[in-house]
N, C-alpha and C positions, 0 to 999 in steps of 0.2 A: 131635097133640102140638105141632107148630110153630105152628099157629093159636092154641092155648091160650097158648103163651109170648108171642106177639104181643099177645094180649088182656091178659095180665097186665102186660106192658110198658106198654101204653097206659093201663091203669087206674092203675098206680103213677105214671107220669110226668105224667099229665094235671093233677092238682091243683098240683103244683110248677110245671109249665110255665105254667099260668095266672098264677101269682104272678110269674113271671119275665118274662112276655111284655112288660110295660111297659118293662123295662130293656134290651131288645134293641136293638141298633143295626141300621141298614139292612144288607142283605146286601152283601158285597163281591163284585165281579165277579171271576171266576177263569177260567183257561183250562185245559182238559184237553189234555195232549199225550201221546199214546200211553196208557200205563197210569198216568199221574201228573198231579198238579197241581203243577208244578215251583216256582211262586212262592208264597211265604208269603201268607196272607190279611191279615196285619198288618205294620206296620213294627216292632213290638215283638217281639223274639225270644220264642219259647215258653219257658216255665219248667217244667222237668221235675217239680219238687216240686208245683206247682199241677196239672200234668197227672196225676200219680199220685193226687192227692186226687180229681180228677174221675173217674178210672177206678174208684177204690175206692168212691166215693159212690153209694149205691143210690137216691138221689133225683135225681141230676144225670146222670151218664154211663150208669148202669145196665149198664156193660160186664160186670161179674161175674155178671150174670144169665145170660149165655150163655157167657162165656169164663172160663177159669181163668187166674190170673196169679200172678206171684211177689210176692204181697201176703199173707204168712202170717197176719197178724192178722185178715184177713177170712175168715169162715167161709162155708160153703155157696156155693162158687163153681160156675159153670156148666160144663157139658160138651157143650153143643150146638154150639159153635163152636171154632175152633182155640185152643190155649193161647197166651197172649200171650208166654210166655217165648221168647226168641230172635227176637222180632218185629223188633228193630232190626238184626239180622244178615240177615234175609230180605228186607227192603224198605228203600229209601232214603226220605228225607223226602217227596218228591213222591208216591211210591207210597202211603205211609201216609196222606198228606193226602187223596188221592182215595178211599181205602177209608173214611175217616171222612166226608168230604163227601158222597159218593154211591156207596156200594158196589155199587148196582144197575147202574152203568155197566160194571162188570167181570163181574158175574154177575146177570142179571135175575131169577133165581130165589132170590136170597139172602134170608134172613130178617133180616139186619142192617139196622137203620134207616138212613136217609140223615140224618146229623146236621146237615147244612148245606143240604140241598135243601128247597125249599118248594113247588115246582110239581109237578103230576101225581101227588099223593099221594091215597090213598083214606082215608076214615073219619077225617078230622081234625076235632077239635072246632072249631066255627066261631070260637070266641074265640081259637083258636091258629093259625088259618090265616095263612099268610104269615110265620110265626115258626119259625126253625130250632130244633132241640133244643139245640144248642150255638152260642154266638156265635163269631165269627172268632178272638178271642184264646183262647178255650177250645179250639178246634180246634188252634191252634198249640201250646198247652200240652200237650195229649195227644200230639201228634206228638213233641214234645221228650221226653216221658217214654218213649214207645214206642221211640224211638231209643236210649235207654239200655239197653234189654233186649236184650243181645247174646248171652246164653247161655240 
């Protein structure tokens, strides 16, 4: 079942990612400290409204494929991963950032994609190699949104 979900994720994300690949900026270097990436990836603060749109968008973030979240207008939310409600109360910014950038550092068996890691990945379309799923500003926007989810 998990393998099927990953294949669906790849099949849905691949056409859009190919179109977005050209507009991606080079990766920003980041440091992992404990269970967090404490420093933002951009100098521009994350925007919670843009982050919510990324989480809800089934062609960009694909978050609701696996997670349920407090986005009532979106139907057919996932139940494979933890509910996003209360995320902002459970983790700080840096912890959320690491979970998005590279969740595999916290749990090597996770099915959550690494949204900002590009090395050591398997079965990546050659035209998308070296391109993260989300750019640095999108990561910061999603972090800003997730921090608003306190209940």
